[in-house]
C-alpha positions in Angstrom: -13.4 -27.1 5.5 -10.0 -26.6 4.1 -9.1 -22.8 3.6 -8.5 -21.5 0.0 -4.9 -20.6 0.9 -2.5 -22.3 3.4 -1.1 -19.1 5.0 0.3 -21.0 8.1 2.9 -23.5 7.0 2.8 -25.6 10.4 5.8 -24.7 12.1 7.0 -21.8 14.3 10.3 -21.8 13.0 12.9 -22.8 10.1 15.5 -22.5 12.9 16.9 -24.7 15.6 17.6 -23.4 19.1 21.4 -23.7 18.2 20.8 -21.9 14.9 19.2 -18.9 16.7 21.9 -18.8 19.1 24.5 -18.9 16.4 22.7 -16.1 14.8 22.4 -14.1 17.8 25.7 -14.2 18.6 26.9 -13.3 15.3 24.7 -10.4 15.1 25.7 -9.1 18.6 29.4 -9.4 17.4 28.6 -7.3 14.3 26.1 -4.9 15.8 25.3 -4.5 19.4 23.3 -6.9 21.8 20.9 -4.4 22.7 19.7 -4.4 19.0 18.7 -7.8 19.2 15.6 -9.5 20.4 14.6 -13.0 20.3 12.1 -15.8 21.1 8.5 -14.9 22.6 9.9 -11.3 23.3 10.4 -10.5 19.5 6.7 -12.1 18.8 5.6 -9.7 21.4 7.1 -6.6 20.3 6.7 -7.4 16.6 3.2 -8.8 16.1 3.1 -8.0 12.3 1.2 -5.8 9.9 -2.3 -4.6 10.0 -3.8 -7.2 7.4 -6.9 -8.9 8.6 -5.0 -12.3 8.0 -2.2 -11.2 10.4 -4.8 -10.1 13.1 -7.1 -13.0 13.0 -4.3 -15.6 13.0 -2.7 -14.0 16.0 -6.0 -13.7 17.6 -6.2 -17.5 17.6 -2.6 -18.1 18.9 -1.3 -18.9 15.4 0.8 -15.8 14.4 1.8 -15.2 10.7 4.7 -13.1 11.9 7.1 -15.4 13.9 10.8 -14.3 13.8 13.3 -15.9 15.4 15.4 -13.2 15.8 14.5 -9.3 15.2 17.5 -6.9 14.7 16.9 -3.2 14.7 19.9 -1.4 12.6 20.7 2.2 12.4 22.7 2.3 9.4 23.2 1.2 6.1 26.4 -0.4 7.0 24.7 -2.3 9.8 22.0 -3.7 7.5 24.8 -4.6 5.2 26.6 -6.6 8.0 23.4 -8.5 9.0 22.6 -9.3 5.1 26.1 -10.9 5.0 25.4 -12.9 8.2 21.9 -14.0 7.0 23.4 -14.8 3.6 26.3 -16.9 4.9 23.9 -18.8 7.3 21.0 -19.4 4.9 18.7 -17.5 7.1 15.3 -16.1 5.7 15.0 -12.2 6.2 12.0 -10.2 6.3 12.3 -6.3 6.5 10.0 -4.4 8.3 9.0 -0.7 7.9 6.0 1.0 9.7 4.1 -2.3 9.8 1.1 -0.3 8.5 0.5 -2.6 5.4 -2.7 -4.5 5.0 -1.8 -7.6 2.5 0.7 -9.3 5.2 3.8 -8.4 3.2 5.9 -7.8 6.5 5.1 -11.1 8.1 8.3 -13.3 8.7 5.9 -16.0 8.2 9.0 -18.6 7.5 10.6 -17.6 10.7 14.3 -16.9 10.6 15.4 -12.9 10.9 13.4 -9.7 10.8 15.0 -6.3 10.3 13.1 -3.7 11.9 13.9 -0.4 9.9 12.4 2.1 12.2 15.7 3.1 13.9 16.8 4.4 10.2 14.6 7.5 10.3 17.1 10.3 9.5 16.6 13.2 7.0 20.2 12.9 5.4 19.9 16.0 2.7 17.4 18.5 1.7 18.1 20.4 -1.5 15.8 23.5 -1.8 17.2 24.4 -5.1 16.2 21.0 -6.7 13.3 20.4 -4.2 14.5 16.8 -3.5 15.4 15.4 -0.1 17.2 12.0 0.8 15.7 10.3 3.7 16.1 6.9 5.6 13.3 4.1 5.2 12.1 4.4 8.7 11.1 7.6 8.8 7.3 7.9 9.2 5.3 9.6 6.5 3.4 12.0 8.7 6.5 12.8 10.8 8.2 13.7 7.3 5.4 15.7 6.2 5.0 17.9 9.2 8.9 18.1 9.2 8.5 19.6 5.5 5.5 21.8 6.2 7.3 23.9 8.8 9.6 24.7 5.9 6.6 25.4 3.5 7.2 22.1 1.6 5.3 19.2 1.1 6.0 15.2 0.2 2.7 15.2 -1.3 2.1 11.5 -0.4 -0.8 11.5 1.7 -1.7 7.7 2.5 -4.5 6.9 4.8 -1.9 5.2 6.7 0.2 8.4 7.2 0.6 8.2 10.8 2.1 4.7 10.8 3.4 4.1 7.5 7.4 4.5 6.6 8.7 6.1 3.6 10.5 2.8 2.8 7.6 0.7 3.2 5.7 3.0 1.0 8.3 2.6 -1.7 8.5 -1.1 -1.2 4.8 -1.7 -1.5 4.4 0.8 -4.4 1.8 2.8 -2.1 -0.2 5.5 -3.1 -2.0 8.6 -1.4 -5.1 10.7 -1.7 -3.1 13.4 -3.8 -2.2 10.9 -6.4 -4.3 12.2 -9.1 -2.1 15.3 -9.6 1.3 14.2 -7.8 1.2 10.2 -8.9 1.6 7.2 -6.9 4.8 6.7 -4.8 6.8 5.5 -7.7 6.5 9.1 -9.1 8.1 10.5 -6.2 10.9 8.6 -6.1 14.1 9.7 -7.9 16.9 7.2 -6.4 17.5 4.5 -4.0 20.0 3.3 -1.8 19.7 -0.6 -1.6 21.4 -3.4 0.4 21.5 -6.6 -1.8 20.9 -10.1 -0.2 24.6 -10.7 0.0 25.2 -7.4 1.8 26.4 -5.4 -1.2 25.4 -1.5 -1.0 24.1 -0.2 -4.2 23.8 3.5 -4.9 21.4 3.9 -7.8 21.6 7.1 -10.2 20.3 10.4 -8.5 17.9 10.7 -11.0 15.5 8.4 -13.0 15.8 10.4 -16.5 18.9 9.0 -17.7 20.1 6.6 -20.6 23.1 5.1 -18.7 21.5 1.5 -19.2 18.1 0.2 -17.8 16.1 2.3 -15.0 16.9 0.0 -12.2 15.5 2.0 -9.4 11.9 0.9 -10.3 13.0 -2.5 -10.0 12.9 -2.3 -6.5 9.9 -0.1 -6.0 7.1 -2.4 -5.2 9.2 -5.4 -4.8 8.1 -5.9 -1.4 11.5 -6.7 0.1 12.1 -9.6 -2.2 15.0 -8.3 -4.2 17.0 -5.9 -1.7 16.4 -3.7 1.5 15.9 0.0 0.9 18.2 2.1 3.1 17.5 5.6 1.7 15.1 7.3 -0.7 15.8 10.3 -2.8 12.2 11.8 -3.3 10.8 14.9 -5.0 9.1 17.5 -2.9 6.7 20.4 -3.9 5.9 23.9 -2.2 2.9 23.8 -0.1 -0.1 25.0 -2.3 -1.1 28.7 -2.1 -4.6 27.7 -2.7 -7.0 24.7 -2.3 -10.6 24.8 -3.9 -13.3 22.2 -3.8 -16.3 21.2 -5.8 -18.7 18.5 -4.9 -21.1 17.1 -7.5 -24.0 14.3 -7.1 -24.8 12.0 -10.1 -27.7 10.1 -10.9 -25.3 7.1 -11.9 -21.8 5.9 -11.4 -21.4 5.9 -15.0 -22.0 9.6 -15.3 -19.4 10.2 -12.7 -16.8 8.1 -14.3 -17.5 9.6 -17.7 -17.1 13.2 -15.8 -13.7 11.9 -14.6 -12.6 10.5 -17.7 -13.0 13.7 -19.6 -11.3 15.7 -16.9 -8.3 13.4 -17.1 -8.0 13.2 -20.8 -8.4 16.8 -21.3 -5.2 17.6 -19.5 -6.8 18.9 -16.0 -5.1 17.6 -13.0 -7.1 18.1 -9.9 -5.1 16.6 -6.8 -8.1 14.7 -5.5 -11.1 13.2 -7.4 -13.0 10.6 -5.5 -16.2 9.1 -6.8 -18.4 7.3 -4.4 -21.1 4.7 -5.5 -24.3 4.8 -3.5 -23.1 2.5 -0.7 -20.0 4.2 0.0 -21.9 7.5 -0.3 -24.5 6.7 2.1 -22.4 4.3 4.5 -19.1 5.8 4.4 -18.9 9.5 3.1 -22.0 10.6 4.5 -21.1 9.4 8.0 -18.0 11.8 7.9 -19.4 14.8 6.3 -23.2 14.7 7.5 -24.5 16.7 4.4 -27.6 14.6 3.4 -25.9 12.9 0.6 -28.1 10.3 -1.2 -26.6 9.6 -4.5 -23.3 8.8 -6.1 -21.2 11.8 -5.2 -17.6 13.0 -6.5 -15.5 15.2 -4.4 -12.9 17.2 -6.4 -10.0 19.3 -4.9 -7.7 21.7 -7.0 -4.7 22.9 -5.4 -1.6 24.9 -6.8 1.0 27.6 -6.6 -1.1 30.2 -8.7 -4.5 31.0 -7.6 -5.7 32.1 -10.9 -4.8 28.7 -12.3 -6.4 26.8 -9.5 -9.8 28.9 -10.0 -9.7 28.3 -13.9 -9.1 24.5 -13.3 -11.8 24.5 -10.8 -14.1 26.2 -13.0 -13.3 23.6 -16.0 -13.7 20.7 -13.9 -17.2 22.1 -12.7 -18.2 22.7 -16.2 -17.3 19.1 -17.3 -19.2 17.7 -14.4 -22.1 19.5 -15.0 -22.1 18.7 -18.8 -22.4 15.1 -17.6 -25.1 15.3 -15.4 -23.6 16.6 -12.3 -25.6 18.5 -9.8 -23.4 20.8 -7.7 -23.4 20.6 -4.0 -21.9 22.7 -1.3 -17.9 23.1 -1.5 -18.0 22.5 2.2 -18.7 18.7 1.6 -15.3 18.5 0.1 -13.7 20.7 2.8 -15.2 18.8 5.4 -14.1 15.6 3.8 -10.5 17.0 3.5 -10.4 17.8 7.3 -12.1 14.6 8.4 -10.1 12.4 5.9 -8.3 10.2 8.3 -11.4 9.5 10.5 -12.1 6.3 8.7 -9.3 4.5 10.1 -9.9 5.2 13.8 -12.8 3.7 15.9 -15.9 3.7 15.5 -15.3 3.8 11.6 -12.4 1.2 11.7 -13.5 -2.2 11.7 -12.1 -4.4 14.1 -12.4 -8.2 15.0 -14.5 -10.3 15.0 -15.5 -8.6 12.0 -13.9 -9.7 8.4 -12.9 -7.0 6.2 -10.6 -6.2 3.1 -10.0 -3.7 0.3 -9.8 -5.3 -3.1 -8.4 -2.3 -5.2 -7.9 -3.0 -9.0 -7.1 -0.8 -11.9 -7.9 -0.5 -15.3 -8.0 1.6 -18.4 -11.2 3.9 -19.1 -12.4 1.3 -21.8 -13.0 -1.1 -19.1 -13.2 0.6 -15.8 -16.9 0.7 -15.5 -17.4 -3.1 -16.5 -14.5 -3.9 -13.9 -16.9 -1.8 -11.3 -19.8 -3.9 -12.1 -18.1 -7.4 -12.3 -16.0 -7.1 -9.2 -18.5 -5.8 -6.9 -21.0 -8.4 -8.4 -18.7 -11.2 -7.7 -18.1 -10.0 -4.3 -21.8 -10.0 -3.4 -22.4 -13.4 -4.8 -19.4 -15.1 -3.3 -20.8 -15.6 0.3 -24.3 -16.6 1.8 -26.6 -13.8 2.4 -26.9 -14.7 6.1 -23.3 -13.2 6.9 -24.8 -9.8 6.0 -21.9 -8.6 3.7 -21.6 -4.8 3.1 -19.7 -3.5 0.3 -18.5 0.3 -0.1 -16.9 1.3 -3.2 -15.3 4.4 -4.5 -12.6 5.4 -7.4 -10.0 7.5 -5.8 -6.8 7.5 -7.9 -7.2 8.6 -11.7 -4.7 8.6 -14.5 -4.8 10.0 -18.0 -5.4 6.5 -19.2 -7.8 4.9 -16.5 -8.6 4.8 -12.7 -9.3 2.2 -10.1 -11.9 0.8 -8.2 -11.8 0.6 -4.2 -14.3 -2.1 -3.2 -14.0 -2.6 0.6 -16.2 -5.3 2.0 -17.2 -6.2 5.6 -18.8 -8.9 7.5 -20.0 -7.7 11.0 -19.2 -10.9 12.6 -17.2 -13.8 11.3 -17.1 -17.5 12.2 -15.8 -18.4 15.5 -13.2 -20.9 14.4 -10.2 -19.9 12.5 -10.5 -22.0 9.8 -13.9 -21.1 8.8 -13.2 -17.6 9.1 -10.3 -17.7 6.8 -12.3 -19.7 4.3 -14.8 -17.3 4.1 -12.4 -14.1 3.8 -10.5 -16.2 1.0 -13.6 -17.2 -1.0 -14.4 -13.2 -1.3 -10.9 -12.4 -2.3 -10.6 -15.1 -4.8 -13.9 -14.1 -6.4 -13.0 -10.5 -6.6 -9.4 -11.1 -7.8 -10.8 -13.5 -10.5 -13.3 -11.2 -11.4 -10.8 -8.1 -11.8 -8.5 -10.2 -14.1 -11.3 -11.6 -16.3 -12.7 -7.9 -16.5 -9.1 -7.0 -18.0 -8.2 -5.0 -14.9 -4.8 -5.5 -13.1 -4.9 -7.3 -9.8 -3.9 -4.3 -7.4 -3.4 -0.6 -8.0 -1.5 0.3 -4.7 -2.0 -1.9 -1.4 0.8 -4.2 -2.8 0.6 -8.1 -3.2 1.8 -9.7 0.3 0.3 -13.0 1.4 -3.4 -12.4 0.4 -2.8 -11.9 -3.4 0.5 -13.9 -3.9 -1.7 -16.9 -5.0 -3.0 -14.8 -7.9 0.4 -13.6 -9.2 0.6 -16.1 -12.1 -3.1 -15.6 -13.1 -1.8 -11.9 -13.5 1.4 -12.5 -15.3 1.0 -15.9 -16.9 3.6 -18.6 -16.8 6.2 -16.8 -18.8 5.8 -13.7 -16.9 6.4 -15.5 -13.6 9.4 -17.3 -15.1 10.7 -13.7 -16.1 10.2 -12.5 -12.4 11.7 -15.6 -10.7 14.6 -15.2 -12.9 15.0 -11.7 -11.6 14.8 -13.1 -8.1 17.3 -15.7 -8.7 19.8 -13.4 -10.3 19.8 -11.0 -7.6 18.9 -13.6 -4.7 20.4 -16.8 -5.6 20.2 -18.2 -2.1 16.2 -17.1 -1.9 17.4 -15.4 1.5 14.9 -12.3 1.2 11.2 -12.9 1.9 11.2 -16.4 0.5 7.7 -17.5 -1.0 6.7 -13.7 -1.3 5.3 -12.5 -4.5 5.0 -16.1 -5.5 8.7 -16.0 -6.6 9.8 -19.3 -4.9 
């Protein structure tokens, strides 16, 4: 049996021992020997991200992350020096942030050089008048948020991986957090970037995104997953911590009723910070485990927050009226509060999956005209993609809403995958392929906020088409003519 996608290219390195020695010597001369790790020590200290693919290949002794050299710079100038050396030597480079990604983007699967950015974790500037802050890419989101909270401020980017994810990694993967319905995905937080280009050049982009000084280039690097440049500083928007949070919870007889209520809330101009609609399986087998409230039907949790109590109260009342008008039966507000208090338990044992399980989240996004059909087609494709003997479970919710549409978050699991690597990966890939193609055929976009990485790169041409990929590859060649940064990622090589 052959895996659908060849993740392992059959070699552990593109560099010879002599090349590794030359590269290490050049880096040591430009930086410091104590910032460099090579060989087996590099593989041990830097095992890769949290993608199931990363974990299963490492478990079988064939790691996808196999850098020849890892360097840990502490400044933009050091990153620039590293990139000049790599460019001159033609060495592949893969940047690494918090390694919390779930798509395999941070894996140095072509060997070469990995740049660990976690040593760049300083807050460079805090502007209390503009409520902006400039931070380095290695700063962990949870640490940043706690530092801001002490000052009465918030980043408002609350990903599930906050205790591991870095700010730079969130930007590179175009990530999102649980408050996105009001405050937006990471691209809505970013005002400006400092970027080191593949040849070592340092670019400081305009301080704000609202300008007519040519194209808005900052967003070109957001979501580029390290293929175009290395982010060395991010200027972000901040908010004051909300004065009040209000929770409403509703049970619906059908997912369609909940979707329509959510649509009416969004198109009418209301902006709850959280709106999570769980299907039956997700309600019973996921949400209920966290809140223990006796939930037994599709459930929507809404949280409204803000700086003005009266506005919060009015918005909560209006959201409640819309839900009731579309068949919502109100439950105790404590359900929402309990979820908020326990929202991170899903990512730790015993809730978080572990090998030998197989798991993946297939998040896809569409407009409101297609969102319900997207849900039905993708979940049907996932369920029908494998033999029932594997006892596949599927839990889906909608958790990021926009004024034009929403996204589905189907998370599948197989309690015990095949013992051999090839069969296990084939099973995983079959499900991913079925879900991806069903999403595209339903008019959805392949991914909302988890990034592309190794897992979804084979579907980029299905998403963008031949002309679209030619455009993306042209941008890549223009910025990185030597194809140094993340070769092969995003399907750009």
